[in-house]
C-alpha positions in Angstrom: 0.0 0.0 0.0 1.7 3.2 -1.1 -0.2 5.6 1.2 0.0 5.3 5.0 -3.1 6.0 7.1 -2.9 8.4 10.0 -3.4 5.5 12.3 -0.6 3.0 12.1 -2.9 0.5 13.9 -5.4 0.9 11.1 -2.6 0.1 8.6 -1.6 -3.0 10.7 -5.3 -4.2 10.8 -5.6 -3.7 7.0 -2.3 -5.5 6.4 -3.6 -8.5 8.5 -6.9 -8.6 6.6 -5.0 -8.4 3.3 -2.8 -11.3 4.3 -5.8 -13.4 5.1 -7.5 -12.5 1.8 -4.3 -13.4 -0.1 -4.1 -16.7 1.7 -7.8 -17.4 0.9 -7.1 -16.6 -2.7 -4.2 -19.1 -2.8 -6.3 -21.9 -1.4 -9.0 -21.1 -3.9 -6.6 -21.1 -6.7 -5.3 -24.5 -5.7 -8.9 -25.7 -5.5 -9.5 -24.6 -9.0 -6.4 -26.4 -10.2 -7.5 -29.6 -8.4 -11.0 -29.3 -9.8 -9.7 -29.2 -13.3 -7.5 -32.2 -12.6 -10.4 -34.1 -11.2 -12.5 -33.3 -14.3 -9.7 -34.2 -16.8 -8.8 -37.4 -15.0 -12.4 -38.2 -14.0 -11.0 -38.8 -10.4 -13.6 -38.5 -7.7 -11.0 -38.7 -4.9 -9.5 -35.4 -6.1 -13.0 -33.9 -6.4 -13.6 -35.0 -2.8 -10.5 -33.1 -1.7 -11.8 -30.0 -3.4 -15.1 -30.3 -1.6 -13.3 -30.8 1.7 -11.2 -27.7 1.1 -14.3 -25.6 0.7 -14.7 -25.6 4.5 -11.4 -23.9 4.8 -12.3 -21.2 2.3 -15.7 -20.6 4.0 -13.9 -20.2 7.3 -11.6 -17.6 5.8 -14.6 -15.7 4.5 -16.3 -15.6 7.9 -13.0 -14.6 9.6 -12.3 -11.8 7.1 -15.9 -10.5 7.4 -15.7 -10.5 11.2 -12.3 -8.7 11.2 -13.5 -6.1 8.8 -16.6 -5.5 10.9 -14.4 -5.2 13.9 -12.1 -2.7 12.2 -15.2 -0.6 11.1 -16.5 -0.6 14.7 -13.1 0.2 16.3 -11.7 2.6 13.8 -14.7 4.4 12.4 -13.0 4.8 9.0 -13.6 7.6 6.6 -15.5 7.0 3.4 -12.3 6.4 1.4 -11.1 3.9 4.0 -14.5 2.3 4.2 -14.5 1.7 0.5 -11.1 0.1 0.8 -12.3 -2.3 3.5 
C-alpha cells in the first residue's frame, strides 16, 4: 500500500486482513487447479479433496468478514477507507 493512514494500527489491521485475503485466494486457486485435474482425469477422490477444502475457504470468508466489521467498529473509517475495506 503506497499511502499510509494516519493511524498505524489501522494500517496494521488492514495488512492483516489483506494477508488473510491473499491466503484465501491461494487456497481457492489450488482448489480450481484440483477441480480441473479431477475433471480431466475423472477422479472422484480429487473432487472430494476440493469439496473438503471448501470448508477452509468458507472459514476464511467468515473470519475476514468479522475482522472487517471489527475494524469498522473500532476505527470508524472515513468514506475512502471504508470503500477500501
